[in-house]
Kinemage of the C-alpha trace (Angstrom):
@kinemage 1
@onewidth
@group {chain A} dominant
@subgroup {mainchain}
@vectorlist {calphas} color= white
{ca met a 1} P -230.042 82.615 103.747
{ca val a 2} L -229.821 85.750 105.895
{ca asp a 3} L -231.168 88.894 104.256
{ca gln a 4} L -228.724 91.622 105.248
{ca gly a 5} L -230.799 94.486 103.832
{ca phe a 6} L -232.208 95.491 107.199
{ca leu a 7} L -228.814 95.281 108.893
{ca val a 8} L -227.162 97.362 106.198
{ca ala a 9} L -229.874 100.003 106.546
{ca leu a 10} L -229.593 99.894 110.324
{ca ala a 11} L -225.830 100.389 110.174
{ca ser a 12} L -226.072 103.374 107.839
{ca lys a 13} L -226.197 107.029 108.874
{ca glu a 14} L -229.876 107.235 107.990
{ca pro a 15} L -232.130 107.852 111.027
{ca thr a 16} L -234.407 104.935 110.220
{ca pro a 17} L -234.414 102.114 110.940
{ca gly a 18} L -233.135 102.905 114.417
{ca gly a 19} L -233.478 101.609 117.930
{ca gly a 20} L -237.219 101.159 117.726
{ca gly a 21} L -237.085 99.179 114.513
{ca ala a 22} L -234.210 97.101 115.842
{ca ser a 23} L -236.226 96.374 118.993
{ca ala a 24} L -239.184 95.199 116.961
{ca tyr a 25} L -236.955 93.055 114.755
{ca ala a 26} L -235.271 91.487 117.788
{ca gly a 27} L -238.685 90.769 119.247
{ca ala a 28} L -239.706 89.077 116.006
{ca leu a 29} L -236.566 86.931 116.156
{ca ala a 30} L -237.477 85.936 119.698
{ca ala a 31} L -240.991 85.008 118.608
{ca ala a 32} L -239.563 82.905 115.786
{ca leu a 33} L -237.392 81.003 118.264
{ca gly a 34} L -240.428 80.324 120.415
{ca ser a 35} L -242.292 79.074 117.359
{ca met a 36} L -239.441 76.700 116.597
{ca val a 37} L -239.731 75.144 120.042
{ca ala a 38} L -243.503 74.819 119.644
{ca asn a 39} L -243.138 73.305 116.181
{ca leu a 40} L -240.675 70.753 117.539
{ca thr a 41} L -243.275 69.798 120.156
{ca val a 42} L -246.588 69.569 118.298
{ca gly a 43} L -247.423 66.212 116.844
{ca lys a 44} L -245.130 64.295 119.193
{ca pro a 45} L -246.878 61.535 121.175
{ca lys a 46} L -244.742 62.361 124.200
{ca tyr a 47} L -246.386 65.788 124.381
{ca ala a 48} L -249.934 64.803 123.480
{ca ala a 49} L -251.274 66.180 126.767
{ca val a 50} L -250.245 69.709 125.795
{ca glu a 51} L -250.881 69.438 122.073
{ca glu a 52} L -253.880 71.764 121.973
{ca ala a 53} L -252.310 74.327 124.271
{ca met a 54} L -249.080 74.213 122.286
{ca gln a 55} L -250.991 74.809 119.052
{ca asp a 56} L -252.620 77.840 120.663
{ca glu a 57} L -249.228 79.111 121.804
{ca leu a 58} L -247.823 78.611 118.336
{ca leu a 59} L -250.588 80.774 116.906
{ca glu a 60} L -249.885 83.447 119.518
{ca leu a 61} L -246.195 83.447 118.641
{ca glu a 62} L -246.832 83.640 114.912
{ca thr a 63} L -249.251 86.521 115.439
{ca ala a 64} L -246.721 88.371 117.607
{ca arg a 65} L -243.955 87.812 115.076
{ca ala a 66} L -246.053 89.261 112.252
{ca arg a 67} L -247.091 92.235 114.392
{ca leu a 68} L -243.511 92.960 115.417
{ca leu a 69} L -242.359 92.913 111.819
{ca asp a 70} L -245.107 95.414 110.975
{ca leu a 71} L -243.881 97.566 113.847
{ca val a 72} L -240.436 97.829 112.252
{ca asp a 73} L -242.036 99.886 109.487
{ca glu a 74} L -244.458 101.648 111.816
{ca asp a 75} L -241.575 102.885 113.929
{ca ala a 76} L -239.917 104.431 110.886
{ca gln a 77} L -243.210 106.016 109.841
{ca ala a 78} L -243.714 107.479 113.314
{ca phe a 79} L -240.265 109.054 113.250
{ca ala a 80} L -240.883 111.031 110.047
{ca pro a 81} L -243.308 113.636 111.472
{ca leu a 82} L -241.221 113.861 114.637
{ca ala a 83} L -238.091 114.628 112.639
{ca ala a 84} L -240.029 117.148 110.580
{ca ala a 85} L -241.232 118.887 113.741
{ca tyr a 86} L -237.734 119.089 115.180
{ca gly a 87} L -236.559 120.594 111.896
{ca met a 88} L -239.135 123.392 111.781
{ca pro a 89} L -237.862 126.976 112.014
{ca lys a 90} L -237.983 128.747 115.385
{ca ala a 91} L -236.742 132.242 114.649
{ca thr a 92} L -239.952 133.975 115.700
{ca gln a 93} L -242.438 133.479 118.511
{ca glu a 94} L -245.032 132.279 116.033
{ca glu a 95} L -242.602 129.761 114.549
{ca gln a 96} L -241.645 128.516 118.002
{ca glu a 97} L -245.289 127.982 118.928
{ca ala a 98} L -246.034 126.214 115.647
{ca lys a 99} L -242.993 123.997 116.106
{ca glu a 100} L -244.009 123.078 119.646
{ca arg a 101} L -247.565 122.204 118.556
{ca ser a 102} L -246.252 119.956 115.793
{ca leu a 103} L -243.745 118.345 118.122
{ca gln a 104} L -246.292 117.549 120.817
{ca ala a 105} L -248.641 116.077 118.209
{ca ala a 106} L -245.894 113.893 116.708
{ca leu a 107} L -244.632 112.629 120.046
{ca gly a 108} L -247.792 110.611 120.686
{ca gln a 109} L -247.231 108.212 117.791
{ca ala a 110} L -243.503 108.131 118.473
{ca ile a 111} L -244.331 106.819 121.949
{ca asp a 112} L -247.287 104.617 121.025
{ca val a 113} L -245.239 102.502 118.623
{ca pro a 114} L -242.451 101.477 121.023
{ca leu a 115} L -245.068 100.857 123.701
{ca glu a 116} L -246.776 98.447 121.320
{ca ile a 117} L -243.410 96.807 120.661
{ca met a 118} L -243.088 96.357 124.402
{ca arg a 119} L -246.555 94.824 124.693
{ca gln a 120} L -245.768 92.324 121.960
{ca cys a 121} L -242.456 91.438 123.596
{ca val a 122} L -244.226 90.707 126.872
{ca leu a 123} L -246.571 88.370 124.993
{ca val a 124} L -243.553 86.601 123.495
{ca ile a 125} L -241.995 86.229 126.944
{ca glu a 126} L -245.230 84.738 128.264
{ca ser a 127} L -245.184 82.234 125.414
{ca ala a 128} L -241.522 81.498 126.108
{ca asp a 129} L -242.479 80.634 129.666
{ca phe a 130} L -245.002 78.095 128.431
{ca val a 131} L -242.833 76.453 125.772
{ca ala a 132} L -239.885 76.304 128.190
{ca arg a 133} L -242.001 74.397 130.703
{ca glu a 134} L -244.092 72.272 128.357
{ca gly a 135} L -242.153 72.111 125.098
{ca ser a 136} L -239.652 69.628 123.764
{ca val a 137} L -236.735 69.131 126.139
{ca leu a 138} L -234.490 68.995 123.077
{ca ala a 139} L -235.112 72.717 122.505
{ca val a 140} L -235.358 74.043 126.041
{ca ser a 141} L -232.252 76.202 125.532
{ca asp a 142} L -233.970 77.849 122.574
{ca ala a 143} L -236.987 78.630 124.753
{ca gly a 144} L -234.634 80.365 127.180
{ca ala a 145} L -233.005 82.260 124.336
{ca cys a 146} L -236.457 83.346 123.197
{ca ala a 147} L -237.230 84.814 126.611
{ca ile a 148} L -233.919 86.652 126.978
{ca leu a 149} L -233.930 88.009 123.435
{ca ala a 150} L -237.479 89.275 123.944
{ca lys a 151} L -236.409 90.844 127.250
{ca gly a 152} L -233.631 92.727 125.483
{ca ala a 153} L -236.063 93.942 122.848
{ca leu a 154} L -238.485 94.997 125.582
{ca gln a 155} L -235.843 97.030 127.388
{ca ala a 156} L -234.512 98.542 124.173
{ca ala a 157} L -237.985 99.695 123.111
{ca ser a 158} L -238.483 101.290 126.522
{ca leu a 159} L -235.604 103.664 125.803
{ca asn a 160} L -237.534 105.122 122.873
{ca val a 161} L -240.492 105.648 125.166
{ca arg a 162} L -238.306 107.379 127.744
{ca ile a 163} L -236.558 109.758 125.351
{ca asn a 164} L -239.809 110.862 123.744
{ca cys a 165} L -241.657 111.181 127.049
{ca ala a 166} L -238.949 113.578 128.180
{ca ala a 167} L -240.072 116.024 125.476
{ca leu a 168} L -243.754 115.943 126.448
{ca thr a 169} L -245.021 119.129 128.076
{ca asp a 170} L -248.257 117.546 129.313
{ca asp a 171} L -247.491 116.062 132.726
{ca thr a 172} L -250.558 113.811 132.673
{ca arg a 173} L -249.664 112.299 129.295
{ca arg a 174} L -246.066 111.794 130.379
{ca thr a 175} L -247.093 110.110 133.629
{ca thr a 176} L -249.555 107.803 131.871
{ca tyr a 177} L -247.012 106.739 129.274
{ca thr a 178} L -244.264 106.288 131.851
{ca glu a 179} L -246.398 104.169 134.170
{ca thr a 180} L -247.468 101.936 131.275
{ca met a 181} L -243.848 101.518 130.232
{ca glu a 182} L -242.722 100.659 133.760
{ca asp a 183} L -245.536 98.131 134.218
{ca leu a 184} L -244.524 96.365 131.003
{ca leu a 185} L -240.868 96.369 132.023
{ca asp a 186} L -241.599 95.009 135.465
{ca ala a 187} L -243.806 92.195 134.212
{ca gly a 188} L -241.739 91.210 131.206
{ca cys a 189} L -238.275 91.400 132.722
{ca ala a 190} L -239.219 89.500 135.860
{ca leu a 191} L -240.820 86.680 133.879
{ca ala a 192} L -237.958 86.505 131.368
{ca asp a 193} L -235.472 86.166 134.222
{ca gln a 194} L -237.561 83.384 135.732
{ca val a 195} L -237.640 81.538 132.413
{ca tyr a 196} L -233.892 81.937 131.990
{ca glu a 197} L -233.152 80.636 135.486
{ca ala a 198} L -235.510 77.687 135.033
{ca val a 199} L -233.900 76.783 131.716
{ca val a 200} L -230.383 77.035 133.132
{ca ala a 201} L -231.412 74.700 135.959
{ca arg a 202} L -232.513 72.105 133.399
{ca leu a 203} L -229.372 72.188 131.287
């Protein structure tokens, strides 16, 4: 049942997929777990009071899962021009300047993609919070797993942001990216920990 193609590619010496793609894939797995909890809840008379809200949450989770899977490929695509820039010759002053221009241009997309992965992971964590509180008690452990898996994906994606920000020469760009990353980490990690602790208390 498990398609090992992605894992085989990830384990190979090829540069992509790498940490960014793995982060997006882990986030998609988290979203799928959240969807499972929602699907086990909708249509049950016991949870009729939250039926509409749970349907909305299910749609949010399915949308996030699809977006995160797209981001697996987008991360690989963003790496290609970055790798090309790093591989440019630098023997002369002109070559060094051309290489630096290409590198700075490529870094933007290489940062934007993992930031988007982070945003999607925060959305998954927010959904995990809802399904953990309002979803089927039979799957509350899965709601907790959703939150913690999404937290791991969030933190992993942040490392790609950090390493690429370190190469930026524009202080304003670097500060903007870094602050966005830290805001996402703060919000997502804190909420994921709350969900985990609440789930543990119910087990």
